[in-house]
C-alpha positions in Angstrom: 77.5 138.0 124.9 77.8 136.0 121.7 81.3 134.6 121.1 83.0 134.2 117.7 85.1 131.0 117.5 88.6 131.1 116.2 91.1 128.6 114.8 94.0 129.5 117.1 96.4 127.6 119.3 95.8 130.1 122.1 92.2 131.5 121.7 89.1 129.5 121.4 86.6 132.4 121.1 86.0 136.0 121.8 83.0 138.3 122.1 82.7 142.1 122.2 80.0 144.4 123.6 80.4 147.8 121.9 78.0 149.6 124.3 80.0 148.5 127.3 83.4 148.4 125.4 84.0 145.0 127.0 86.0 142.2 125.4 85.7 138.6 126.5 88.3 136.1 125.5 88.2 132.3 126.1 91.6 130.6 125.9 92.5 127.1 124.9 93.8 126.7 128.5 90.1 126.9 129.7 90.6 130.3 131.2 88.3 133.2 130.3 88.9 136.9 130.8 87.0 140.1 130.3 88.8 143.3 129.4 87.3 146.7 130.1 87.3 150.0 128.1 88.5 148.2 124.9 87.9 150.3 121.8 85.9 148.5 119.1 88.8 149.2 116.7 91.0 147.0 118.9 88.5 144.2 118.7 88.3 144.5 114.9 92.1 144.3 114.6 92.0 141.3 117.0 89.5 139.5 114.8 91.7 140.1 111.7 95.0 139.2 113.4 96.8 136.2 112.1 98.1 135.2 115.5 95.4 135.8 118.2 97.8 134.8 121.0 100.5 137.3 119.9 97.9 140.0 119.5 96.6 139.5 123.0 100.1 139.4 124.5 101.3 142.6 122.7 98.2 144.8 122.4 95.7 143.7 125.1 97.4 142.3 128.1 98.6 145.0 130.5 96.9 147.6 128.3 93.4 147.2 129.7 91.9 146.5 133.1 90.7 142.9 133.2 89.3 140.2 135.5 89.2 136.4 135.2 85.7 135.0 134.6 86.7 131.4 134.3 83.8 129.2 135.4 81.1 127.1 133.9 81.1 127.5 130.2 78.1 129.0 128.5 76.5 126.7 125.8 77.7 128.8 122.9 81.3 128.9 124.4 81.3 125.1 124.9 80.2 124.7 121.2 83.0 127.0 120.1 85.5 125.2 122.2 84.5 121.8 120.7 84.6 123.2 117.2 88.0 124.7 117.7 89.3 121.4 119.3 88.0 119.4 116.3 89.5 121.9 113.9 92.9 121.5 115.6 92.7 117.7 115.5 91.8 117.9 111.8 94.6 120.3 111.1 97.1 118.2 112.9 95.9 115.1 111.1 96.5 116.8 107.8 100.0 117.8 108.9 101.0 114.2 109.7 
């Protein structure tokens, strides 16, 4: 599943499989989860949400069955994590 990277303090990237209605989220903590039976509309709102972490906490956690899939990162996830990390460093440098 292809992940879309995000500029977020909580979420590195996420991917969605509409046929399986499965959402995968990679967090800045290094943990990865997949959520089942997630409507595509929820994923679309998640992508547009200003605060990804708040959206997950309020509208995804405890609403959908999930399992942790933390393990060896896939190459595209590693690239997304590196980009997000560099973006955060750049953002913090501009704030200083």
